[in-house]
C-alpha positions, 0 to 999 in steps of 0.5 A: 851379630846382626841386632834384633829388631824390637818389633820382631815377633819373638815369643807366643803370648795369649790374645786378651780378647780371644785367649788363643796363642799369637806371635808378639814383640818383645814389645808385646804387641802383635795382631790375633789371627784368630779374631783380628785384635791388635794386643798392645801394651797401652791397650791393656793398661787403658782397657776401657778406652779406644786405643789406636790401633783398636777401634774399641776398647779392650774390655768391649771387644772381649764383651763383643767376641764373648757374644760371638759378634763382629768387633765393630766400633758403634758410633761412640767408639768410632769418635773416641777413636777420632779423638784419640787419634785426630783422623778417621774414615768410613765408608757408606754407599761407595763413598770414603767419608773422612774425619779430621781434627777441626780447630780445638775440638771441632771436626771437619767431614769430608767426602765425595769422589775429590773430597769436594764436599765438606761439613764441620761441627763444633764437637763430638755432640754436633756431629752426633746431633747434626750429621748427615749423609743423603738427608739421613743422620749419621747416627741412624745409618752407622751400622750401614758403614763399612770399613770403619778405620784410622787414616 
């Protein structure tokens, strides 16, 4: 008899965000085909934290879904995801911007056709205060960025 992979989708469960049915693995993990939320035990235990692979906390996702809004991170959510994972990115004006951990708390932001443009920030607060794209603060254009993601 062939051993089953614990990651195979083997049982139905209710999505923690929308309440609709999804197929989950033996570990209880699985992406909801209805709202896109990735249900996982770590996120359920830490419902107010941004936990990979999601970019917002479980409680915020529930609130956004209830308000019929997209489950999309604001800048603080995005930077919390960065702090959790260490590598994130987003698109703006057809360019990909990548954030990487730099030193203990620092942030390196690279972009350009060959990632040849780089800016450094000492920490999250410095990034929020000073990060610019085309002379516009990232904090001011955040609602225009596309495809925020983990790298």
